[in-house]
N, C-alpha and C positions, 0 to 999 in steps of 0.2 A: 550444489554449493560446496566448495572445498572446505574442510575443516581444519584450522590452523592451530598450532601449539601456541600457547602463551606462557610468559614468564610467570613463576611463582610469586604470590604477593610479597611486598617488601615486609621485612620483619624487624622488630627492634628487641633487644635483650634488656630484661630487667632483672639484676642481680640482687638476691636477697643478702641479709646482712652477714651470716657466717661464710666464712672463706671456703669452707668444705662443701657448701651447698652448690647443687647444679644451678646453672643459669636457666631461667624460664624464658622462653622463647614466645612472645605474644605477637599475633599478627597486627601489624599497624593499619593496613589498608582493607582488611576483610570485611569489617563492618561496613565501611563506605562503599566497598564494591558491592555488597549485598543490598544496601539502601538504594544504590543507583540502578541495580537490575529491577528491583521491585518498582521504582518510579518509572523507569523507562517502559516496563510492561504496561503499567497503568496509563501512560502517555498513549501507547499504541491502542490499547483496548478501548479507552474513552474517547480520545480525540479522533483517531482514524474512524471509529464507529459513528462519531458525531458529524464527520465531515458530509455525510450524505444529507443530513438536515440543513447543514450550513449551505451547501449548494442550492438546495431547494429555496432557501430564503433569499439568498444572493439573486436568484432568477426572477424574483418578483419585479425588479426594475432594470437588471443587466442581463443582455443576451448570454447563452451558454458558452460560446466560443471566446466572446470577449471577456467573460469571467475567468475562464481557463488561462487565457493569454496573459491577462494581468496578473493573475495569481502566480503563475510559474516563471514568468519573466522577473517579477520583483523578487520572489524567493530565490530564484537562481542567483540573481546578482547580489543579494544580501549574503548569500552562502559563499559565493565566488570571492568577493572582496574580503570577507572575514578570513577565508583560507588563505588568500594571498597575502593578507597582513601578518598571518602567522608563519609564513614562509613556505607555504605549499607551492610547488612548481605549477605553472600554467599548463594547460593540456597541450600536447604537441598537435601538428596539423592532422596526423593520422588518428589521434584520440578525438579531435573534433569532428572528423568525418565520420567516426563511429558513433559518436553522440548524435550527429545529424541523421542517423538512421534509427538508433534506438529511442531517442527521445520523442520524435514524432509519432513513432509507432505506438508507444506506450502512453504518451500523454494526450495525443489526438485520438488515435484509435481506440484507446481504453477511457482514460478519464474525460476526453472530450465527449465521447459516446454516452458516458454516464451522465453528464451534465445536460446533454441533449435529451436523453430518455426522461430525465426527471422533470421535464416540462409537462409530462402526461402520466408518468408511472410513480407509484408511491415509493418513498424513500426505502422503506423496509423491504419490498419487493426487489428493488434495485440492489440492495446489499446482498439478498439472498442469491441473485443471479451472479453477483461477483464472487460469491464464495466458491464457486466453481473453478476459479483460476487454477488452483493446484491440480486439479484433474486434467485440464487442457495441457498445463505445463508437462505432466508426466506423460501425456500422449505425444507432445511434440518433441520431447526429449527423446522417445523412442524413434521418431523419423529422423533424428540426428544421430542415432546410433545406438542408443541405450534403450531397448524395449523393456516394457514393464515384466515384472515376474507374474506368476500366477496368482499369487496373493494381490498384487497391486492391480491386476486385471479385475479381480473381484471387487475392489475398491472403486475402480473406475465404472464398472457396470452398475454398481450401486448409485454412485454420485450422478452419473448421467440419468439414470432412472428418475432422480430427484429432479434434474434440469427438465426433463419432458414433463414431468408432473407439474412443475412450476409453469411451464408454457401452457398447460390446460387451464391455469387459473383464468377465470373469466375477465378480470380487470386488466390483465396484462396486455391483451390483444385489443382492447378497445381503442387504442391508438397504435396500429401496426407499425408506425415509424419508431416509436419508442420501444416496442418489443424487438424489433430487428437490431436497433442500436444496442440493446442488451445482449443480443447473441453475439455481436461484433465485439463489444467491450472485452469480455473475458478472453476471447480468442487472441485479440491484439496483444494483450497484456502477457499472455502465455508465450506468444511467438516471440515478442521482445525479451522475455526472461531467458528463453532457450537460446536466442541468438546473442545475448549479452556474454555468454561464455565462449562464443566464437569470434568475437571481435575484439580490438584493442582499445579498452577504455581507460580513462584516466583513473589514478588509483584513489581509493578512500572517498571521502565525501566530494572530491572535485568531480567525480564521474556523474554524481546526483547534479551538482551544481551545473555542469555543462549540458546535461540532458534537459534539466528544467528550463535553461535559458533558450535552447534551440527548440524545445517541445513548445515553449510558450510562444515563440515567434511563429511556429507553424500554426498554431491555434488562432492567432490572429490573421494569418493568411487564409485559413479556412473561413473565419469570420467574414473576411472581406468577399470571398468568393460566395458565400452564402447571402450577402447582402445585409448582415447583421449591422444595425446603427444604434447609436445612443440617441433617442429622440427627446429625452428629458434628463434633468438632473437626478441621478440614482437615489432612491430613498434611504434614509439613514440606516434602516435595518439591513438593506443590501450591502451597503458599504461596510457596515461592522461585520457582517457575515464574510465579506471578501477578504477583510483584515484579519479575521480569525483564520480563514484557510491559509492566508499568506505566512502568518507568524507561527500559528499552531500546527494547522494541518500539514504544511510544507517543511518550514525550517526546524521547528521543535520536534516534529515526529520523524522526520528523517534522520535528525542527529540522534535521537533516542533509538531508532532502529539500528543505526550504524554502531552504537554503543553495545547494543544486545549482540549483534553479530560477532563483535570482538571479545565478549565474556561469557556468552552462553552457546549451548548448542544450537544449530540452525532450527530444529524442531521446536525449541522453546521460543526462539526469536520470531518465528512465524506462526506462533499460536495465535496471534491476532485474528488470523483467518476464520476461527472458530467463534470468537467473540464478537467481532464487529457486526455481523448480521443481527445477532441478538440485541446489542446496543443500538443499533439503527432501527429495529422493529420497535423497541421500548420508546425511544424518543420520538418516532413518528406518531405512535399512538398518543403519547403524552402531550407533546407540544404542537403537533400539526393535525391532531384529530383524525389520523389516518385510520382506515379500518382494514384490518388483516384477516383473511379467511383461514379456515382450518386447513384448506389444501395448501396455501402458502406456508404456513407453520409446519405441516407435515413434509413438504418439499425441502424445507430448510434443514430439518433434522435428517432426512435421508441423504442430502448433499453433504452435510458435515460428517455424517458418519462414514461416507465414501472416501471423503478427504482424510478422515482419521485413519482409515485402513491403509491408504496409499502412504501417508507420513509415517505411520508406525512401521511399516514395512522398510521404508528408507532408513530409519533410525537404526535397525538392526542389521542391514546388509552391510 
């Protein structure tokens, strides 16, 4: 991710009583910016960490790909209309075509697979598996021309050791389809992330809006191909969870993420990757009575250590 320069915070001058005294320059937006950064980080840490449990609740009466389709089409349209009303240009034909590639790859191949897997796999283990995304992203970046350094290879080796350890977890392969889905999900997100830098996407949040709309449509197509059907009126809990995923997990969290990308270093903006698995594990144990083994916890710490080594090296290169 390219780092951009930002303008210095706006300032205002406060002149003291005596004419000979120097004017004091006080930041006008520094405090607001700091508060915005803290709140945005909390949004990503807590909300994106809680979406795993929200998905599990929604699946109680709504099939996985129907859940994803409804979530992302609705969130994408909300964001698209909001941006258009604020004067943002609509994506061009080329940008829509790029979104038609990246959106389904990341939202069907990754998010859809997560929802599919959570029919059998605990939310905490699912979150730990997805923590490996930065490792796969670094590896695929190498295939596209930027191979990891020796330091990054160390982080990759350590992280993938954790992935192997996680796959030795007894509960993960109790339902092979869920385990396979969790192998596919981080791969698709990493491939989509790597390809995003090679295609022409709309600028700013419009890229997210277009990808969510087309990714959501693709999820509904997959739902139709798999024969997913709504056989009864969804339970109130599932509908509330879906509403939470739309408004908080998608619209609010994506907005917070974009704000961070504009105001802080990418290393801090992506720090949610370290926190979300811990939040998901705690919520799964607390609210869903899930049981997490020592192997899963050990795998999480090994994976996150590997991710930390890769991210640390990238910050200094």
